[in-house]
C-alpha positions in Angstrom: 90.0 130.6 137.3 90.2 126.9 136.7 93.2 124.7 137.7 93.8 124.0 134.0 94.1 127.7 133.2 96.5 128.3 136.1 98.7 125.4 134.9 98.8 126.6 131.3 99.7 130.2 132.4 102.5 128.8 134.6 104.0 126.9 131.7 104.1 129.8 129.2 107.6 131.1 128.6 108.2 134.7 129.5 108.1 137.2 126.6 111.2 139.2 125.8 111.5 143.0 126.0 113.1 144.9 123.2 116.3 145.1 125.3 116.3 141.3 125.6 116.0 141.0 121.8 118.7 143.5 121.3 121.1 141.5 123.5 120.2 138.2 121.8 120.7 139.6 118.3 123.6 141.8 119.3 122.1 144.9 117.6 121.2 148.3 119.1 117.6 148.9 120.3 117.4 151.7 117.7 118.0 149.2 114.9 115.2 147.0 116.1 112.8 150.0 116.1 114.0 150.9 112.5 113.5 147.3 111.4 110.0 147.3 112.9 109.1 150.6 111.3 110.2 149.2 107.9 108.4 145.9 108.6 111.7 143.9 108.5 112.3 143.0 112.1 111.2 140.1 114.2 107.5 139.8 115.0 106.4 141.6 118.1 103.3 141.9 120.2 102.1 145.3 121.4 100.8 145.2 124.9 99.5 148.7 125.6 102.6 150.9 124.9 105.0 148.0 125.3 106.5 145.7 122.8 107.0 142.1 123.7 108.6 139.3 121.7 108.1 135.6 121.7 111.6 134.1 122.1 110.9 131.2 119.7 109.6 133.6 117.0 112.7 135.8 117.4 115.0 132.7 117.0 113.0 131.5 113.9 113.2 135.0 112.4 117.0 135.2 113.0 117.5 131.8 111.3 115.4 132.9 108.4 117.5 136.0 108.0 120.7 133.9 108.0 119.5 131.7 105.1 
């Protein structure tokens, strides 16, 4: 692994779990799953059986919903 790759990995912000998003948006986890099922929720990445959310994407999605 090159030094450049190690540096870029170290600067990536951590991804949020569904519980993190739930706390940030102040909605139950079940609501997030319902929104995702309907295609209405914030964008998520599926990593194996886990959902992960980019914090910036969640913030943008929330702002779009408010307008």
